[in-house]
VMD Tcl script that draws the C-alpha trace (Angstrom):
set ca {
  {12.77 22.96 7.55}
  {12.54 19.97 5.11}
  {12.85 19.19 1.06}
  {11.18 16.32 0.12}
  {12.03 14.51 -3.00}
  {8.92 12.94 -4.60}
  {10.06 9.87 -6.78}
  {7.13 9.78 -9.51}
  {4.85 11.63 -10.79}
  {1.83 9.53 -12.39}
  {-1.68 8.95 -10.34}
  {0.10 8.21 -6.88}
  {2.98 10.46 -6.96}
  {1.10 13.71 -8.15}
  {-1.12 12.90 -5.37}
  {2.11 12.53 -2.91}
  {3.36 15.70 -4.14}
  {-0.53 17.44 -3.18}
  {-0.30 16.08 0.12}
  {3.46 16.60 0.95}
  {3.47 20.36 -0.38}
  {0.19 20.72 2.05}
  {2.72 20.06 5.80}
  {3.99 23.00 7.47}
  {6.98 21.61 8.46}
  {7.78 21.10 4.74}
  {9.75 23.69 2.69}
  {9.92 22.45 -1.03}
  {8.62 18.91 -3.01}
  {10.69 17.43 -5.75}
  {8.45 16.32 -7.97}
  {11.04 13.71 -10.29}
  {9.77 11.43 -12.76}
  {11.38 9.91 -16.22}
  {9.35 11.90 -18.10}
  {10.48 15.66 -17.48}
  {6.93 16.93 -18.75}
  {4.61 15.18 -16.23}
  {7.36 16.00 -13.53}
  {6.48 19.77 -15.16}
  {2.37 19.57 -15.17}
  {2.22 18.19 -11.60}
  {5.13 20.67 -10.22}
  {3.02 23.43 -11.58}
  {-0.15 22.94 -9.54}
  {1.69 23.45 -6.43}
  {3.93 26.50 -4.97}
  {6.23 24.53 -3.20}
  {6.96 22.09 -5.86}
  {9.94 21.89 -8.50}
  {9.85 19.25 -11.41}
  {13.31 17.21 -12.01}
  {13.70 14.45 -14.65}
  {15.53 11.84 -13.73}
  {15.42 7.97 -14.46}
  {16.04 6.14 -10.73}
  {17.74 3.59 -12.93}
  {20.30 5.73 -13.20}
  {21.91 4.89 -9.32}
  {24.55 7.77 -9.14}
  {22.44 10.19 -10.25}
  {19.78 9.11 -8.33}
  {22.12 8.92 -5.13}
  {23.32 12.43 -5.68}
  {19.81 13.68 -6.29}
  {18.69 12.31 -2.98}
  {21.68 14.09 -0.92}
  {19.85 17.52 -2.24}
  {16.95 16.26 0.31}
  {15.94 15.36 3.36}
  {13.68 12.76 2.87}
  {12.28 10.51 -0.39}
  {8.79 9.30 -1.36}
  {8.98 6.47 -3.11}
  {5.94 5.63 -5.39}
  {7.56 4.44 -8.84}
  {5.88 1.34 -9.29}
  {5.73 -1.97 -9.89}
  {7.80 -2.10 -6.86}
  {8.90 -5.68 -6.84}
  {10.99 -3.98 -9.54}
  {12.01 -0.59 -8.43}
  {11.90 -0.88 -4.31}
  {15.00 -2.68 -3.71}
  {17.61 -0.29 -5.80}
  {15.76 2.66 -4.92}
  {16.17 2.01 -1.22}
  {19.78 0.94 -1.59}
  {20.57 4.24 -2.77}
  {18.66 5.79 0.37}
  {21.09 3.80 2.33}
  {23.97 5.24 0.56}
  {22.51 8.93 0.18}
  {21.07 8.44 4.50}
  {18.00 9.63 4.17}
  {14.85 9.12 5.14}
  {12.79 7.06 3.06}
  {9.13 5.86 2.77}
  {7.62 4.26 -0.04}
  {3.95 2.64 -0.86}
  {5.25 -0.86 -2.28}
  {3.01 -3.21 -2.51}
  {4.64 -6.39 -3.02}
  {5.40 -9.23 -1.13}
  {8.93 -10.29 -2.20}
  {10.68 -6.56 -2.06}
  {9.49 -5.81 0.95}
  {11.13 -8.76 2.55}
  {14.11 -7.56 0.83}
  {13.85 -3.97 2.94}
  {13.25 -5.61 5.98}
  {16.26 -7.83 5.67}
  {18.39 -4.58 5.10}
  {17.10 -3.02 9.06}
  {20.64 -3.71 10.20}
  {22.31 -1.54 7.68}
  {19.34 1.36 8.15}
  {20.06 1.43 12.02}
  {24.06 1.27 10.81}
  {23.56 4.69 8.87}
  {20.92 6.61 11.04}
  {18.53 6.14 7.93}
  {14.27 5.57 9.43}
  {12.61 3.88 6.68}
  {8.91 2.64 6.59}
  {7.89 0.20 3.69}
  {4.41 -0.23 2.47}
  {2.71 3.40 3.74}
  {-0.36 3.36 1.44}
  {-3.55 2.32 1.75}
  {-3.25 -1.54 0.91}
  {-0.81 -2.11 2.84}
  {-0.31 0.77 5.16}
  {-3.94 1.94 6.35}
  {-5.01 -1.83 6.08}
  {-1.67 -2.86 8.55}
  {-3.36 -0.66 11.00}
  {-6.59 -1.80 10.75}
  {-5.24 -5.06 11.83}
  {-3.24 -3.94 14.32}
  {-6.76 -2.22 15.94}
  {-8.35 -5.47 15.31}
  {-5.82 -7.80 16.72}
  {-6.12 -5.41 20.02}
  {-9.23 -5.78 20.48}
  {-9.50 -9.28 19.79}
  {-5.53 -10.10 21.07}
  {-7.16 -13.95 21.49}
  {-7.30 -14.13 17.50}
  {-5.70 -16.91 15.75}
  {-6.37 -15.39 11.98}
  {-6.37 -12.32 10.60}
  {-7.36 -11.27 6.97}
  {-6.72 -7.43 5.77}
  {-8.55 -6.85 2.52}
  {-10.12 -4.28 -0.16}
  {-12.61 -3.98 -2.66}
  {-12.09 -4.24 -5.87}
  {-14.72 -3.23 -8.44}
  {-13.32 -0.93 -10.80}
  {-9.49 -1.49 -12.12}
  {-9.48 0.90 -14.38}
  {-8.45 1.71 -17.32}
  {-5.33 1.64 -19.61}
  {-2.08 0.65 -18.88}
  {-0.46 1.60 -15.28}
  {1.60 0.05 -13.04}
  {-0.49 -0.33 -10.57}
  {-2.55 -2.80 -12.73}
  {0.60 -5.22 -13.67}
  {1.54 -5.33 -10.19}
  {-2.09 -6.47 -9.60}
  {-1.77 -9.00 -11.96}
  {1.09 -10.32 -10.86}
  {0.20 -10.85 -7.48}
  {-2.46 -13.02 -9.04}
  {-0.32 -15.57 -10.62}
  {2.45 -17.69 -9.84}
  {2.61 -18.24 -5.60}
  {1.87 -15.98 -3.25}
  {3.48 -16.22 0.14}
  {0.47 -16.21 3.20}
  {0.60 -17.83 6.59}
  {-1.13 -21.43 7.12}
  {-1.46 -23.42 9.72}
  {1.61 -21.46 11.91}
  {3.79 -21.19 8.73}
  {4.27 -19.20 6.26}
  {4.01 -21.06 2.69}
  {3.99 -20.14 -1.02}
  {0.58 -21.25 -2.29}
  {-1.94 -20.01 -5.40}
  {-3.65 -17.11 -5.67}
  {-7.50 -16.68 -5.93}
  {-8.36 -19.05 -3.04}
  {-11.48 -18.39 -1.79}
  {-11.81 -17.08 1.78}
  {-15.80 -16.93 3.45}
  {-15.87 -14.26 6.33}
  {-18.55 -12.57 8.14}
  {-19.50 -9.16 7.20}
  {-21.59 -6.21 8.92}
  {-24.57 -5.71 7.57}
  {-24.07 -8.07 4.78}
  {-23.76 -11.73 5.97}
  {-21.55 -14.28 4.61}
  {-19.24 -12.45 2.30}
  {-15.91 -14.34 0.03}
  {-12.88 -12.55 -0.30}
  {-10.25 -14.17 -2.82}
  {-6.37 -14.29 -1.85}
  {-3.76 -11.92 -3.54}
  {-0.62 -11.34 -2.65}
  {0.74 -8.61 -0.56}
  {2.50 -7.85 1.72}
  {0.08 -7.80 5.12}
  {0.55 -11.42 4.98}
  {4.18 -11.55 5.93}
  {4.60 -8.79 7.71}
  {1.92 -9.23 10.52}
  {2.71 -12.62 11.53}
  {6.13 -10.75 12.56}
  {4.32 -8.91 14.92}
  {1.67 -11.63 16.28}
  {3.43 -15.25 16.55}
  {-0.03 -16.38 17.55}
  {-1.66 -16.04 14.67}
  {-2.04 -19.85 12.42}
  {-3.79 -18.09 9.14}
  {-2.76 -14.82 7.89}
  {-4.28 -13.54 3.87}
  {-4.46 -10.41 2.26}
  {-7.64 -10.36 0.09}
  {-10.05 -9.02 -2.25}
  {-13.37 -8.39 -2.88}
  {-14.66 -8.87 -6.44}
  {-17.84 -8.37 -8.47}
  {-18.37 -11.76 -9.47}
  {-18.14 -10.80 -13.43}
  {-14.95 -9.43 -13.22}
  {-13.68 -12.68 -10.88}
  {-14.79 -14.66 -14.05}
  {-12.98 -12.52 -16.33}
  {-9.54 -12.11 -13.99}
  {-9.31 -16.11 -13.42}
  {-10.52 -16.76 -17.55}
  {-7.58 -14.24 -18.21}
  {-5.09 -15.44 -16.35}
  {-5.56 -19.37 -17.32}
  {-5.46 -18.11 -20.67}
  {-3.10 -15.31 -21.30}
  {0.42 -16.47 -21.49}
  {2.23 -12.99 -22.39}
  {4.41 -11.56 -19.67}
  {2.88 -8.99 -17.58}
  {3.21 -5.53 -19.07}
  {1.32 -7.00 -22.39}
  {-1.31 -9.02 -20.27}
  {-1.99 -5.78 -18.44}
  {-2.61 -4.05 -21.56}
  {-4.51 -7.27 -23.17}
  {-6.81 -7.30 -19.93}
  {-8.32 -4.34 -20.56}
  {-9.81 -5.08 -23.63}
  {-11.94 -8.01 -22.02}
  {-12.57 -5.70 -18.98}
  {-13.86 -2.65 -21.51}
  {-16.16 -5.45 -22.91}
  {-17.54 -7.14 -19.99}
  {-20.34 -4.85 -19.61}
  {-22.08 -3.91 -16.26}
  {-21.33 -6.04 -12.94}
  {-23.38 -6.62 -10.15}
  {-22.33 -3.93 -7.82}
  {-24.88 -4.73 -5.09}
  {-22.21 -6.06 -2.35}
  {-20.63 -2.87 -2.32}
  {-23.18 -1.03 -1.35}
  {-22.84 -1.85 2.22}
  {-19.12 -2.58 2.07}
  {-16.01 -0.36 3.19}
  {-13.07 -0.36 0.88}
  {-10.55 -1.03 3.34}
  {-11.35 -3.50 6.53}
  {-9.39 -5.84 8.24}
  {-10.71 -9.15 9.94}
  {-8.96 -11.19 13.33}
  {-10.98 -14.20 13.50}
  {-11.31 -16.24 17.15}
  {-13.01 -18.86 18.31}
  {-16.35 -18.05 19.28}
  {-16.40 -14.89 16.21}
  {-14.64 -12.28 14.66}
  {-13.51 -8.25 15.19}
  {-13.98 -6.42 12.15}
  {-12.28 -3.20 11.66}
  {-13.45 -1.13 8.69}
  {-12.02 1.99 7.66}
  {-15.14 4.94 6.85}
  {-13.42 7.68 5.68}
  {-10.84 8.54 3.04}
  {-9.85 9.76 -0.19}
  {-11.56 8.92 -3.41}
  {-9.45 7.74 -6.29}
  {-6.23 5.61 -6.30}
  {-3.80 8.47 -6.01}
  {-5.17 10.19 -3.20}
  {-5.87 7.40 -0.73}
  {-2.50 5.98 -1.23}
  {-0.37 9.11 -1.00}
  {-2.53 11.00 2.04}
  {-1.05 8.30 4.59}
  {2.28 8.60 2.85}
  {2.41 11.70 3.46}
  {0.84 12.08 7.06}
  {3.47 9.17 8.22}
  {6.14 11.43 6.78}
  {4.63 14.45 8.99}
  {4.52 12.27 12.23}
  {8.54 11.40 11.33}
  {9.39 15.15 10.95}
  {7.40 15.94 14.15}
  {9.76 13.00 15.62}
  {6.75 11.29 16.73}
  {8.13 8.42 13.89}
  {9.97 4.96 14.73}
  {13.55 5.27 15.76}
  {16.37 4.43 12.76}
  {15.69 0.91 11.07}
  {13.19 -0.37 8.37}
  {9.39 -0.42 9.64}
  {6.75 -1.72 8.88}
  {3.42 0.61 9.22}
  {1.98 -1.70 11.99}
  {4.93 -1.52 14.09}
  {5.92 2.59 12.94}
  {2.54 3.69 14.67}
  {-0.23 3.34 16.78}
  {-3.79 2.89 15.19}
  {-5.39 5.50 17.55}
  {-2.51 8.33 16.66}
  {-1.77 7.72 12.86}
  {-5.71 7.91 12.12}
  {-6.41 10.85 14.08}
  {-3.13 12.57 12.31}
  {-4.58 10.96 8.96}
  {-8.06 12.50 9.46}
  {-6.61 15.74 10.21}
  {-4.44 16.19 7.05}
  {-7.64 14.70 4.91}
  {-9.98 17.26 6.68}
  {-12.09 14.25 8.24}
  {-14.19 14.30 11.76}
  {-12.72 11.31 14.31}
  {-13.64 8.43 14.61}
  {-12.76 7.53 10.98}
  {-12.55 3.20 11.79}
  {-15.49 1.39 13.52}
  {-14.90 -2.03 14.99}
  {-18.04 -4.56 14.90}
  {-17.72 -7.83 17.15}
  {-19.38 -10.64 15.31}
}
mol new
graphics top color blue
foreach p $ca { graphics top sphere $p radius 0.5 }
foreach p [lrange $ca 0 end-1] q [lrange $ca 1 end] { graphics top cylinder $p $q radius 0.2 }
display resetview
């Protein structure tokens, strides 16, 4: 039976504790957080859970804690700060590792440690949340439907960015600034974010996406060498997109301060035009080829950032514990699991009926 360590007791971490505690193969879940009171509040909700105050920047303490468990789920962001050192600690501890890392820079750093993971017998799956995670598997399904496609886009709707500071918001602003890595013309390039990408979407016709830095754009081309373009993108309502562009152009502060000041502007923005979202799913992938495109959408998923990010993380862990995951090494979601197998398991965990995806050719 398995002892699982969940790093982080925020919105995503709390949901990870919830879904992990539901797994039959898991005997105990440790909710670890720098804030012991927050960890205690989360752990008190679940019979299998116990709290732990832990500073993940204290590497010796982190390694010692990991060695008392069989698997670790890392939900601590922003991942451009914390993913690599936490995974390096997991390598030292020799523990199964999964995370929801959504920054492309540390994703590449973790993939570069594949040899060390294999040598130490560590199985690691990086970016096993919603996007990346579910989005990667939607992209694989789209490519399996149209293996002749030479453009691949993963996308998610961002009609509500929430209030208050969060690591997720800091990550979002980080990946909307500077340079992001994407595939253009068959080559990996660094370019400015928020570039417009017109696509066709079922029941909507033409839809504008805007690019954002994310792991999907750098990992999917590793699997599909024929691709010419691969980008991760968002669908934003018009006022929010305009506000984001203005904020990033005018606000020179550091990312944490920028995330805080963005809240004030967002709260004062007023109602936006959300009509496009009435027929738009939260996550989808588009494989485009000469004659058209194949669009794969996710029809059913838990509501809220925490559940939609942590449910696939727990489903992946359950498959690994059941011996249905990949061998030791560092894996991306699209290489770790076949879409049909994963979505069937995911649907069972969230209590949904199959199919939970839809493929449309346009």
